[in-house]
C-alpha positions, 0 to 999 in steps of 0.5 A: 079531918086533917089538922090542916083543914081544922086550922083553915076552918077555925082561922076562916070560920072566926073571921067569915062574919067580918071578912067583906067589911075588912076588904071593902075595896077589892071588887075591881081587882077581882073583876080585873083578874077574872077578865084575865081568864078569858071566860066566854059565854057558856063556859064552866068555872070553879072559884076554888076556896071561894070564901064569901064569894067575892069572885062569883059575880064577875064570873057570872058576868063572864060566862052569862046565863048559860055558863056554870059557876061553882064556888067551893070552900071548906069553911061552912061560915065562909059559904054562909056569909056568901049566901047572906051576901046574895052571892049564891044567886051568881054560883052554886056553892059547894062545901068541899076540900079543893084536895078532893073535888066532887067533880068529874074529870075535865068538866070545867073550862077554868079555875079561879083561886083567890088567896088559895095557895098559901092555905094548901097543905100539899100544893103540888097534889092540890094543884094536880087536883085542880088540873084534874077537873079542867079540860086540856087548854083550860085556864087557872088564875092564881090571884090575890088582890095585893102583891107579895110584898104588900101582903107580907108587910100587912102581916108584919112578916118579910118575904122569904126565898121559899115563898110559894108564890115567887115566880121561881117556885111557882112555875116549877110547881105548876109544871109539876102539877099539869099546868103551864104558867103563861103570865105572872104579875106581882105588883103592890096592888095585885098578884096574878099568875095565870096558867093553861092546862097541859094535855 
């Protein structure tokens, strides 16, 4: 396992049990972001870096009982917290690295990724792996329940010009990874970048 993976597992493993209680009011923001994906009944969707599975209930509601909802995370403790919260009823949980997903090429209609991009060791390569598993024309949502400035303030830091989530950095990163950005919102109460899988 790489040092990056170990660091991610240690960071989130230590916080998994209390994660949901730290952010109790995020539910509506997750639901609103999922709605922006434009999912339909029967669609197949992955929550990449699903953590405690907060996006799984709105994803299940969007695709209905005939759809497929998967949640993949690298940290066992996060998946265990998802199970304790009962969110495994809304989607199948996978202990998996989003850099090497155990999924067939073009097998999904969409990927939802909350707070993921900041934790990717090789963002371009990792976004290309997400593109691999999505059909051409499928969607990607990169989401965070607060915007870049609010998140930086919460963490006691400033936004730097090399921030991956800055539109000027994210757009070419996505384009080089098989995605075309279609929408970008960075406000105090949400960050949401939407992209379409190129053919």
